[in-house]
Legacy VTK file of the C-alpha trace (Angstrom):
# vtk DataFile Version 3.0
C-alpha trace
ASCII
DATASET POLYDATA
POINTS 240 float
-59.582 34.382 37.264
-59.330 35.517 33.652
-56.564 35.369 31.051
-55.181 38.861 30.504
-53.117 39.790 27.456
-50.545 42.383 28.558
-47.957 44.429 26.701
-45.847 45.936 29.471
-43.266 47.970 27.548
-44.687 50.801 25.431
-43.083 54.173 24.678
-44.864 57.391 23.801
-44.002 60.600 21.983
-42.351 61.722 25.241
-39.458 59.318 24.672
-37.095 61.040 22.222
-37.031 57.825 20.170
-40.839 57.493 20.228
-42.728 58.087 16.987
-44.899 61.188 16.692
-48.010 58.978 16.431
-47.407 57.477 19.900
-50.000 59.686 21.566
-52.572 58.740 24.232
-55.647 58.050 22.133
-53.678 56.354 19.354
-51.977 53.996 21.810
-55.239 53.092 23.556
-57.029 52.446 20.274
-54.189 50.322 18.904
-53.952 48.302 22.127
-57.688 47.590 22.038
-57.476 46.652 18.356
-54.864 44.055 19.364
-57.213 42.720 22.088
-54.907 43.726 24.925
-56.451 44.098 28.366
-53.426 45.616 30.139
-50.598 47.875 28.984
-47.749 49.703 30.705
-46.422 53.084 29.625
-42.645 52.953 30.029
-40.985 56.048 28.633
-37.265 56.537 29.116
-36.578 57.848 32.625
-39.966 59.542 32.900
-43.555 58.843 33.961
-45.056 62.146 32.845
-47.219 60.817 30.004
-48.696 58.077 32.179
-51.569 59.949 33.878
-53.200 61.107 30.639
-52.985 57.673 29.032
-54.376 56.037 32.169
-57.258 58.534 32.157
-58.091 57.747 28.524
-57.665 54.022 29.137
-60.092 54.117 32.069
-62.718 55.749 29.883
-62.116 53.334 27.021
-62.043 50.181 29.155
-58.308 49.407 29.056
-56.146 49.034 32.179
-52.959 51.129 32.107
-49.973 50.798 34.441
-47.609 53.610 35.312
-44.020 52.729 34.522
-40.648 53.838 33.232
-37.713 52.327 31.394
-34.806 53.362 33.590
-31.227 53.438 32.329
-28.944 52.559 35.232
-25.394 53.756 35.792
-24.196 50.541 34.093
-26.248 51.490 30.979
-28.670 48.640 31.715
-32.316 49.249 30.827
-34.764 48.222 33.560
-38.546 48.490 33.785
-40.284 49.842 36.874
-44.026 49.499 37.414
-46.154 51.186 40.081
-49.853 51.158 40.808
-50.919 54.499 42.284
-50.550 58.165 41.406
-48.680 58.701 44.669
-46.158 56.001 43.732
-45.834 57.463 40.243
-45.008 60.870 41.707
-42.369 59.289 43.967
-40.831 57.495 41.006
-40.877 60.680 38.920
-39.152 62.664 41.683
-36.491 59.960 41.986
-35.823 60.022 38.236
-35.640 63.821 38.097
-33.230 63.835 41.054
-30.833 61.345 39.474
-31.054 62.194 35.758
-28.027 64.242 34.573
-28.914 67.798 33.604
-27.911 67.399 29.970
-30.182 69.609 27.837
-32.052 67.758 25.119
-31.264 68.749 21.518
-34.471 68.065 19.533
-32.597 68.331 16.234
-30.456 65.344 17.229
-32.608 63.256 19.583
-36.173 64.370 18.885
-38.736 66.243 20.963
-39.670 65.244 24.513
-43.282 66.459 24.777
-46.126 64.897 26.689
-49.592 65.603 25.327
-53.295 65.229 26.031
-55.686 63.029 24.073
-56.244 65.844 21.558
-52.459 65.969 21.046
-52.171 69.372 22.679
-48.796 69.815 24.410
-48.938 69.588 28.199
-45.214 70.014 28.821
-41.678 69.326 27.664
-38.951 67.423 29.497
-35.859 69.677 29.350
-33.112 67.130 30.026
-32.136 64.267 27.724
-34.225 61.310 28.867
-32.088 58.606 27.257
-29.132 59.412 29.521
-28.108 56.993 32.264
-29.111 58.081 35.748
-26.458 58.146 38.487
-27.840 55.048 40.253
-26.680 51.431 40.002
-28.980 48.571 39.116
-29.040 47.506 42.774
-29.950 51.029 43.884
-32.745 51.264 41.307
-34.154 47.891 42.340
-34.040 48.879 46.009
-35.815 52.172 45.399
-38.550 50.671 43.211
-39.269 48.031 45.834
-39.186 50.637 48.633
-42.203 52.401 47.111
-44.051 49.131 46.504
-43.227 48.839 42.810
-42.127 45.994 40.560
-38.623 45.793 39.077
-37.948 43.977 35.786
-34.677 44.145 33.800
-35.614 44.890 30.189
-34.919 42.926 26.979
-32.136 41.046 28.738
-30.987 39.111 25.655
-30.340 42.159 23.477
-26.771 42.972 22.399
-26.842 46.418 23.991
-28.330 48.121 27.054
-29.222 44.796 28.649
-28.014 42.850 31.663
-26.291 40.305 29.452
-24.644 42.867 27.169
-23.450 45.159 29.957
-22.625 42.689 32.740
-22.365 39.397 30.868
-24.747 37.596 33.229
-27.667 38.090 35.596
-26.083 38.707 39.023
-26.924 36.033 41.600
-29.474 37.331 44.041
-30.673 40.175 41.821
-34.081 41.097 43.319
-35.927 41.115 40.011
-39.653 40.395 39.974
-39.274 39.013 36.438
-36.971 39.214 33.440
-38.147 40.649 30.132
-37.310 39.327 26.667
-37.658 41.447 23.547
-40.144 40.677 20.806
-37.301 39.165 18.770
-36.488 36.421 21.304
-37.700 32.826 21.536
-38.523 32.281 25.225
-38.237 28.476 25.019
-34.810 28.641 23.403
-33.654 31.323 25.831
-34.645 29.253 28.857
-32.937 26.147 27.503
-29.689 28.067 27.033
-29.877 29.850 30.403
-30.971 27.212 32.873
-29.469 29.208 35.758
-32.316 31.714 35.345
-35.090 29.149 35.849
-36.184 30.717 39.156
-37.236 33.928 37.401
-40.568 34.572 35.716
-40.085 35.537 32.072
-42.260 38.123 30.359
-42.170 39.303 26.769
-43.181 42.758 25.588
-43.165 44.801 22.401
-40.924 47.725 23.445
-43.104 49.609 20.990
-41.848 52.927 19.660
-44.302 52.851 16.721
-48.036 52.130 16.704
-47.658 49.079 14.495
-45.546 47.388 17.187
-48.017 47.769 20.074
-49.176 44.271 20.993
-46.882 42.633 18.437
-45.922 40.345 21.314
-47.485 40.104 24.746
-47.568 38.023 27.908
-50.700 36.293 29.137
-51.343 36.407 32.883
-54.076 34.910 35.025
-55.665 37.711 37.074
-58.874 38.494 38.881
-58.864 42.001 37.412
-56.355 43.559 34.974
-54.114 45.985 36.859
-51.102 46.436 39.089
-52.316 44.225 41.927
-53.096 41.433 39.498
-49.675 41.726 37.900
-47.915 41.717 41.253
-49.764 38.593 42.339
-49.067 36.866 39.011
-45.325 37.587 39.238
-44.962 36.585 42.875
-47.078 33.403 42.803
-45.090 30.173 42.572
-46.528 27.398 40.437
-43.961 24.791 41.426
LINES 1 241
240 0 1 2 3 4 5 6 7 8 9 10 11 12 13 14 15 16 17 18 19 20 21 22 23 24 25 26 27 28 29 30 31 32 33 34 35 36 37 38 39 40 41 42 43 44 45 46 47 48 49 50 51 52 53 54 55 56 57 58 59 60 61 62 63 64 65 66 67 68 69 70 71 72 73 74 75 76 77 78 79 80 81 82 83 84 85 86 87 88 89 90 91 92 93 94 95 96 97 98 99 100 101 102 103 104 105 106 107 108 109 110 111 112 113 114 115 116 117 118 119 120 121 122 123 124 125 126 127 128 129 130 131 132 133 134 135 136 137 138 139 140 141 142 143 144 145 146 147 148 149 150 151 152 153 154 155 156 157 158 159 160 161 162 163 164 165 166 167 168 169 170 171 172 173 174 175 176 177 178 179 180 181 182 183 184 185 186 187 188 189 190 191 192 193 194 195 196 197 198 199 200 201 202 203 204 205 206 207 208 209 210 211 212 213 214 215 216 217 218 219 220 221 222 223 224 225 226 227 228 229 230 231 232 233 234 235 236 237 238 239
């Protein structure tokens, strides 16, 4: 087993709020400069930039997970992680099916391009990715688990687009594989104030939209090999 530094919430140029410098090679280089061994690409309601970043990461010796930051019908942001290209395609089809067909306005929200490592455009997502999909948090969790993925409510302490801001609490029995705190939170203080959440694993990620934020916080996991299987085992292993 080795200690793996992981930042599991990183946006790219594909997210309309992602900085123009959040391109595949830049992200990989910044992650390696921060001594990360595992990252997850989690654009808003899309996985389309994931394959190119995983390809570059494989060449450069950095493990990359496919993921997405999904906005549920309740306006709650949740992270989904999958391991294989087949699972990624299933997740992408699900998101495209349930995302409202609201055209993106680049002048207001920014461009939604995905690019190769030379920053050549590979495609453009036509519909506004920061919209809420027409699925509830329970439906999203059920789907992610049905394809073998991991489901983690994002930045749950934030004052907007979080479980606590939208619902006021974490629903009993929510089938979350972990709960994520933002880089601004103090995990020790959060746990002490929310003892009812003690059964959940807590992770902390950067939610990076700019290169300087990649790896600004991270979670350390014990894994045999950095990757999806290692993450799944780390989140489902009980240490009590």
